[in-house]
C-alpha positions in Angstrom: 0.0 0.0 0.0 1.3 3.5 -0.8 2.6 5.8 1.9 2.3 9.5 1.5 3.9 12.3 3.5 1.7 15.3 4.3 2.5 18.7 5.6 0.7 19.0 9.0 0.3 22.7 9.0 -1.1 22.7 5.5 -3.6 20.0 6.3 -4.7 21.9 9.4 -5.1 25.0 7.2 -7.4 23.0 4.9 -9.3 21.6 7.9 -9.8 25.1 9.2 -8.8 24.0 12.7 -5.9 22.6 14.7 -6.0 19.2 16.3 -3.8 17.8 19.0 -1.4 15.0 18.1 -3.5 12.5 20.1 -6.7 13.6 18.3 -5.0 13.3 14.9 -3.7 9.9 15.7 -7.1 8.7 16.8 -9.2 10.1 13.9 -6.8 9.2 11.1 -6.6 5.6 12.4 -10.4 5.3 12.3 -10.8 7.0 8.9 -9.9 3.9 7.0 -6.1 4.6 6.7 -3.1 3.3 8.5 -1.2 6.0 10.4 2.6 5.5 10.2 3.7 8.6 12.2 2.8 12.2 13.1 4.9 15.0 14.5 4.8 18.8 14.5 5.9 18.9 10.8 4.7 15.9 8.9 1.9 13.3 8.9 2.9 10.0 7.3 0.0 7.8 6.4 -0.6 4.6 4.5 -3.6 4.8 2.2 -5.6 1.7 1.3 -5.9 0.8 -2.4 -9.7 1.5 -2.4 -9.2 5.2 -1.7 -6.9 6.6 -4.4 -8.6 9.9 -4.1 -6.7 10.3 -0.8 -3.3 10.1 -2.3 -2.8 13.9 -2.2 -2.8 16.4 0.7 -5.9 18.0 -0.7 -7.7 14.6 -1.0 -6.7 13.5 2.4 -7.7 16.8 4.1 -11.0 16.7 2.2 -11.8 13.2 3.6 -10.6 14.0 7.1 -12.4 17.3 7.4 -15.7 15.6 6.6 -15.0 12.7 9.0 -14.2 15.0 12.0 -17.3 17.1 11.2 -15.4 20.3 10.1 -16.8 20.4 6.5 -19.4 17.7 6.1 -21.5 17.0 3.0 -20.8 17.0 -0.7 -18.0 19.0 -2.4 -19.2 20.2 -5.8 -17.1 21.1 -8.7 -17.9 22.8 -12.0 -16.2 22.9 -15.4 -17.0 25.0 -18.5 -15.9 24.5 -22.1 -13.8 27.3 -23.6 -12.8 26.3 -27.1 -10.2 23.6 -26.3 -10.0 20.5 -28.4 -8.1 17.2 -28.5 -8.0 15.2 -31.8 -7.6 11.5 -31.3 -6.4 9.8 -34.4 -7.1 6.1 -35.4 -3.4 5.4 -35.3 -3.5 5.0 -31.5 -6.2 2.3 -31.7 -3.7 -0.6 -31.5 -1.4 1.0 -28.9 -3.3 3.0 -26.1 -6.6 3.9 -27.7 -8.2 6.2 -25.2 -7.5 9.5 -23.4 -9.4 11.7 -21.0 -8.2 15.4 -20.8 -8.8 18.6 -19.0 -7.3 22.1 -18.4 -7.0 23.6 -14.9 -6.3 27.4 -14.7 -5.4 30.0 -12.1 -3.0 27.8 -10.1 -0.2 29.2 -8.0 2.9 26.9 -7.8 5.9 26.8 -5.5 8.4 24.1 -4.7 6.0 22.5 -2.2 3.0 22.5 -4.5 5.1 21.0 -7.3 6.3 18.3 -4.8 2.7 17.5 -3.9 1.6 17.1 -7.6 4.6 14.8 -8.3 3.9 12.7 -5.2 0.2 12.4 -6.2 1.1 11.4 -9.8 3.7 8.8 -8.7 1.3 7.2 -6.1 -1.6 7.1 -8.6 0.8 5.5 -11.2 1.8 2.9 -8.7 -1.7 2.0 -7.4 -4.7 2.9 -9.5 -2.7 2.8 -12.8 -0.9 -0.5 -11.9 2.5 0.8 -12.6 1.3 2.5 -15.8 0.0 -0.7 -17.4 -3.6 0.3 -16.9 -3.3 4.1 -17.3 -0.7 6.8 -17.4 -0.8 10.5 -16.4 0.7 13.6 -18.1 0.6 17.1 -16.7 1.9 20.0 -18.8 2.4 23.8 -18.6 -0.2 25.6 -20.8 2.2 28.5 -21.4 4.3 26.3 -23.6 1.4 24.6 -25.5 -0.7 25.8 -28.4 -4.1 24.3 -28.9 -5.6 22.1 -30.4 -3.7 19.1 -29.2 -3.4 15.9 -31.2 -3.1 12.3 -29.8 -1.6 10.1 -32.4 1.0 7.3 -33.0 4.1 7.2 -35.1 7.0 5.0 -36.0 9.4 5.2 -32.9 12.3 6.3 -35.2 10.2 9.3 -36.3 9.5 10.4 -32.7 12.3 12.8 -31.8 12.2 15.1 -28.7 14.2 15.9 -25.5 12.9 13.7 -22.7 12.3 15.2 -19.2 15.6 15.9 -17.4 17.6 14.8 -20.4 20.3 16.9 -22.0 19.9 15.7 -25.6 17.1 14.8 -28.0 16.4 11.1 -28.6 14.1 9.1 -30.8 11.5 6.7 -29.4 13.7 3.6 -29.4 16.6 5.5 -27.9 14.4 6.7 -25.0 13.5 3.1 -24.2 17.1 2.0 -24.0 18.8 5.1 -22.6 16.4 7.1 -20.5 15.8 5.8 -16.9 12.0 6.0 -17.3 12.3 4.2 -20.7 14.3 1.4 -19.2 11.8 1.0 -16.4 8.6 1.2 -18.4 9.8 0.3 -21.9 8.2 -3.2 -21.7 4.8 -1.5 -22.0 5.6 -0.5 -25.6 7.8 -3.4 -26.5 7.0 -5.0 -29.8 4.7 -2.1 -30.9 5.1 -0.9 -34.5 4.0 2.6 -33.4 4.4 4.6 -30.2 1.7 7.0 -29.0 2.5 10.7 -28.6 0.7 14.0 -27.7 1.5 16.8 -30.1 0.4 20.5 -30.0 -0.7 22.7 -32.9 2.9 23.8 -33.6 4.0 20.2 -33.9 5.9 20.1 -30.6 5.8 16.7 -28.9 4.4 16.9 -25.4 5.1 13.3 -24.3 5.3 9.7 -25.3 2.9 7.9 -23.0 3.2 5.9 -20.8 7.0 6.6 -20.7 8.0 10.3 -20.4 7.1 13.9 -20.9 9.1 16.3 -23.1 11.5 18.5 -21.2 10.5 21.6 -23.2 6.7 21.3 -23.1 6.1 18.9 -20.2 7.9 20.4 -17.2 5.9 22.4 -14.7 7.7 25.3 -13.0 6.9 28.1 -10.5 5.9 30.3 -13.5 3.1 27.9 -14.5 -0.4 29.1 -13.9 -2.5 26.8 -16.2 -2.0 23.1 -16.8 -3.1 20.6 -19.4 -3.8 17.1 -18.0 -4.1 13.9 -20.0 -4.7 10.3 -18.9 -4.1 7.6 -21.5 -4.8 3.9 -21.5 -7.3 1.2 -22.5 -10.6 2.0 -20.8 -12.2 5.4 -21.1 -14.2 5.0 -17.9 -11.0 4.2 -15.9 -9.2 7.2 -17.4 -12.1 9.5 -16.7 -12.3 8.5 -13.0 -8.6 9.0 -12.8 -8.8 12.4 -14.3 -11.5 13.4 -11.8 -9.3 12.6 -8.9 -6.6 14.9 -10.4 -8.7 17.9 -11.4 -10.6 18.0 -8.1 -7.3 18.0 -6.2 -6.1 20.9 -8.3 -9.4 22.7 -7.9 -8.9 22.3 -4.1 -5.5 24.0 -4.7 -7.5 27.0 -6.0 -7.6 26.1 -9.7 -10.5 26.5 -12.1 -11.5 23.4 -14.2 -12.1 23.7 -17.9 -13.6 21.0 -20.2 -12.1 19.9 -23.4 -13.8 18.4 -26.5 -12.3 15.0 -27.4 -12.8 14.2 -31.1 -12.6 10.4 -31.4 -12.8 8.8 -34.9 -16.4 7.7 -34.2 -17.7 10.0 -31.5 -17.1 13.3 -29.6 -16.9 13.5 -25.8 -16.7 16.4 -23.3 -14.0 15.8 -20.7 -14.2 15.9 -17.7 -17.8 15.2 -16.9 -18.4 16.3 -13.3 -22.0 15.2 -13.1 -22.9 13.1 -10.0 -24.0 9.5 -9.8 -27.0 8.7 -7.6 -27.7 5.6 -5.6 -30.7 4.6 -3.5 -29.7 3.5 0.1 -31.0 0.1 1.2 -31.4 0.8 4.9 -32.5 -2.8 5.7 -29.3 -4.1 4.2 -27.2 -1.5 6.1 -28.7 -2.5 9.5 -28.5 -6.2 8.7 -24.8 -6.1 7.8 -23.8 -3.8 10.7 -26.2 -5.1 13.3 -27.5 -1.7 13.9 -31.0 -0.1 14.0 -30.2 3.1 12.2 -33.0 5.3 10.9 -32.8 6.8 7.4 -31.8 10.3 8.6 -29.2 8.9 10.9 -27.7 6.9 8.0 -27.8 10.0 5.8 -26.1 12.1 8.5 -23.3 9.5 8.7 -22.9 9.5 4.9 -22.5 13.3 4.9 -19.6 12.8 7.3 -18.0 10.8 4.6 -18.4 13.5 2.0 -21.7 12.4 0.3 -24.7 14.5 -0.5 -28.4 13.7 -0.2 -31.1 14.6 -2.6 -34.7 13.3 -2.8 -33.7 10.5 -0.4 -30.9 9.4 -2.8 -27.2 9.4 -2.1 -25.1 11.7 -4.3 -21.7 10.1 -4.8 -18.7 12.5 -5.0 -17.2 12.6 -8.5 -13.7 11.7 -7.2 -14.8 8.5 -5.5 -13.9 5.8 -8.0 -14.5 3.0 -5.4 -18.2 3.4 -4.8 -20.1 0.8 -6.9 -22.4 -1.2 -4.7 -24.5 -1.0 -1.5 -21.6 -2.6 0.4 -19.4 0.4 -0.4 -22.0 2.7 1.3 -22.2 0.3 4.2 -18.5 0.4 4.7 -18.5 4.2 4.8 -21.4 4.3 7.2 -19.5 1.9 9.5 -16.4 4.2 9.4 -18.5 7.3 10.2 -20.5 5.4 12.9 -17.1 4.5 14.5 -15.7 1.0 14.7 -15.0 1.7 18.3 -18.7 2.1 18.9 -19.7 -1.4 17.8 -20.3 -3.8 20.7 -18.8 -7.3 20.3 -21.2 -10.1 20.9 -20.5 -13.8 21.4 -22.3 -16.1 19.0 -24.9 -18.4 20.6 -23.5 -21.5 18.9 -20.2 -23.3 19.4 -18.3 -25.2 16.7 -14.8 -26.5 16.2 -13.3 -25.3 13.0 -11.0 -27.4 10.8 -9.5 -27.4 7.3 -11.6 -29.3 4.7 -10.1 -32.4 3.2 -10.3 -30.7 -0.3 -8.5 -27.6 0.9 -5.8 -29.8 2.5 -5.5 -31.6 -0.9 -5.1 -28.3 -2.8 -2.4 -27.2 -0.3 -0.6 -30.4 -0.8 -0.6 -29.9 -4.6 0.7 -26.4 -4.1 3.5 -27.6 -1.8 4.5 -30.3 -4.3 4.7 -27.8 -7.2 6.7 -25.3 -5.2 9.1 -28.2 -4.4 9.5 -28.6 -8.2 10.8 -25.0 -8.3 7.6 -23.5 -9.8 6.4 -20.0 -8.7 2.8 -19.7 -7.6 0.7 -16.8 -8.9 -2.7 -15.6 -7.8 -5.0 -14.3 -10.6 -8.5 -12.8 -10.5 -11.8 -14.7 -10.8 -13.0 -12.1 -13.3 -11.5 -11.6 -16.8 -12.7 -10.7 -20.3 -14.2 -12.5 -23.2 -11.1 -11.4 -25.2 -8.7 -13.2 -22.9 -10.8 -16.2 -22.0 -12.0 -17.1 -25.5 -10.9 -14.9 -28.5 -7.2 -15.0 -27.8 -7.3 -18.7 -27.0 -9.1 -19.5 -30.3 -12.1 -21.1 -28.7 -15.9 -20.5 -28.5 -17.1 -18.1 -25.8 -18.3 -20.3 -22.9 -17.9 -17.7 -20.2 -20.4 -16.5 -17.7 -21.0 -12.8 -18.4 -21.5 -10.3 -15.6 -24.6 -8.1 -15.5 -23.8 -4.4 -15.5 -20.0 -4.9 -15.8 -18.3 -1.6 -15.5 -15.5 -2.4 -17.9 -15.0 -4.9 -20.7 -11.6 -5.8 -19.1 -13.5 -7.4 -16.2 -16.8 -8.5 -17.8 -16.9 -12.3 -17.4 -16.1 -15.0 -14.9 -13.1 -17.0 -16.0 -14.0 -20.4 -17.5 -10.4 -21.8 -17.3 -7.1 -20.9 -15.6 -4.6 -21.1 -18.5 -5.5 -17.7 -20.1 -4.8 -16.0 -16.8 -1.3 -17.6 -16.6 -0.6 -16.4 -20.2 -1.5 -12.9 -19.1 1.0 -13.2 -16.3 3.7 -14.2 -18.7 2.8 -11.4 -21.1 3.2 -8.8 -18.3 6.6 -10.2 -17.3 8.4 -10.5 -20.6 11.0 -8.0 -19.2 12.1 -10.5 -16.6 14.6 -13.2 -17.2 13.7 -16.7 -18.4 12.8 -19.5 -17.7 9.5 -18.5 -16.2 7.8 -21.6 -14.6 4.6 -20.7 -12.9 1.3 -22.2 -11.7 -2.0 -21.1 -10.3 -5.0 -22.8 -8.8 -8.5 -21.3 -8.3 -12.2 -21.5 -9.1 -13.5 -21.5 -12.6 -17.1 -21.0 -13.6 -19.5 -22.5 -16.1 -23.2 -22.1 -16.7 -25.5 -25.1 -16.5 -29.1 -24.0 -17.2 -29.8 -21.3 -14.7 -27.2 -22.5 -12.2 -23.5 -21.5 -12.0 -21.2 -24.4 -11.7 -17.9 -23.9 -9.8 -14.9 -26.1 -10.0 -11.3 -25.7 -8.8 -8.6 -26.1 -11.4 -4.8 -26.0 -11.5 -2.8 -24.6 -14.4 0.9 -25.0 -14.9 2.9 -23.2 -17.6 6.6 -23.4 -18.5 8.0 -20.6 -20.6 11.6 -20.5 -22.1 13.4 -21.1 -25.4 13.8 -24.9 -24.9 10.5 -26.1 -23.5 8.6 -28.9 -25.2 5.9 -31.5 -24.6 8.4 -33.8 -22.8 9.2 -31.2 -20.1 5.6 -30.4 -19.3 4.8 -34.1 -19.2 7.6 -34.7 -16.7 6.0 -32.2 -14.4 2.6 -33.9 -14.7 4.2 -37.3 -14.2 6.0 -36.1 -11.0 2.8 -34.5 -9.6 0.7 -37.6 -10.2 3.4 -39.9 -8.7 3.5 -37.7 -5.6 -0.3 -37.9 -5.3 -0.2 -41.7 -6.0 -2.5 -41.4 -9.0 -2.2 -43.4 -12.2 -3.4 -41.8 -15.4 -3.8 -42.5 -19.1 -3.1 -40.0 -21.9 -4.9 -40.0 -25.3 -4.3 -37.9 -28.4 -6.8 -35.1 -28.8 -7.4 -31.8 -30.5 -7.7 -28.4 -28.9 -7.6 -25.0 -30.7 -5.2 -23.4 -28.1 -2.6 -26.1 -28.6 -0.4 -27.4 -31.5 -2.1 -30.3 -33.3 -0.3 -33.6 -32.6 1.3 -32.0 -29.4 -1.7 -32.0 -27.2 -3.2 -34.8 -25.0 -6.2 -35.5 -22.9 -5.5 -36.9 -19.4 -7.9 -39.5 -18.0 -8.0 -40.9 -14.4 -10.3 -44.0 -13.9 -11.9 -43.2 -17.3 -12.7 -39.5 -16.4 -11.1 -36.7 -18.3 -9.3 -34.4 -15.8 -6.7 -32.4 -17.8 -5.4 -31.1 -21.1 -1.6 -31.0 -21.7 0.5 -29.8 -24.6 2.4 -27.1 -26.4 0.6 -23.8 -26.9 -0.2 -22.9 -30.6 1.8 -20.0 -32.1 -1.4 -18.2 -32.8 -2.2 -18.4 -29.1 1.2 -17.1 -28.2 1.0 -14.3 -30.7 -2.4 -13.2 -29.4 -0.7 -12.6 -26.0 2.4 -11.0 -27.6 4.5 -13.8 -26.2 7.8 -14.5 -28.0 9.0 -17.6 -26.1 7.4 -21.1 -26.5 5.0 -22.1 -23.7 4.0 -25.6 -22.6 1.2 -26.1 -20.1 -1.4 -28.4 -18.6 -4.7 -27.6 -16.9 -5.9 -30.1 -14.3 -9.4 -30.2 -12.8 -8.6 -30.7 -9.1 -12.3 -31.0 -8.1 -12.8 -33.9 -10.5 -9.5 -35.5 -9.6 -10.3 -35.3 -5.8 -13.7 -36.9 -6.4 -12.2 -39.8 -8.4 -9.5 -40.3 -5.8 -12.1 -40.6 -3.0 -14.8 -42.5 -4.9 
């Protein structure tokens, strides 16, 4: 979790009151953050991943002031359009296809303010942006930019500019190999025929996202009064929420937010959109989960202490809160405002003796065996995308789709484990080989109106010399360790190379596929090394072993 250092006097100024050290320690700890230290000068606090809006002094002070009752209720922000446009060209479609942009004017910068912005940007990059793989942020001085701005992509050899804090100009490929930021994040553009860039009306390059800004047009100084902000990535909704966190922070610094018109090839959007989302509060659910008997007005009062607004008995969600999606999110904030220290513990009226289930013990044994083979265990998400689970694997879509999914990136429940492992390998191409990994978890399938859940294991070996024999050796060793005899039959599977894929049967029941991944499958994940793998149904294997 990210740790931020906050100027205590500045926070107290934003709060409009001074608090004793003991009071600060008490309130910050109950706000939903982890206090590291506090003294007369600084507050060092660890912010949980679900509250990226608190990764700045302004965001933290905004949340704390509501919580302690200094400035409760909804903070509103406005933005007007004043003839500012960004042209998004089709060339970025295969690299980083989306951007959300804004202008903030009338700012007053000094060394401390610049430090705050840099800290916020770095912490958001690390957490919400997932080390720039999900999104990247660029902030630029408007005095060095001429509108309109163009977001396009070019051959890296044709991209020439002076990177931030560099003494000389470089082209796109040189930046990846010579500049510190290029060496750290170059894997995000590795293998791309074109690199994305932001360019102003004079043809001056502003940045090459997600790597680095230009030193000439992308460096904020104390002379800067107005800034242009862009967030680039793969999901517009994610980028827009990220942008809202940034512009509201700058507005709390005294800035004025201005909208920009984004001209996509097939649509036009106004960015940022500061309109508020509304959610009806399920009071029965709140009281059931918390064990309370709150009345509606009491619940609304608690929500106001967490920065919400109330209108026509509906909850107005602050535009900078990217974490509020479900009733459970409102319940959590009500619990924080109510005070965890005010909940009275109760002993249950039943007595049981807990113990590990036989199946969980079996899975733990499998994991220990594979770790003993020298494999690295990974832990991937239950939710994925149709693109990853089916399209890239060359199979029909058999996934369970989520209702009202917020993004296409997480729109389905995974139907098998291997695609998730290939994603892990794709994101770690910059690390040395061999990469031998495994993961076990629940997969989902639909049977009529019911959702069927099974636990599966996937093992993948990735290096220049892997083949069918090596992956079979791992399967043989695992089955021997479990004292299980199996048979293998030739089969076909679109994700594997014909003639190098087998179906594993135990007591006549098919429990696994094993083989060498097809070049088309590897190409769809941008993998350059061969991969061999097997996927084993642990639920079925356990049932057969105990039948």
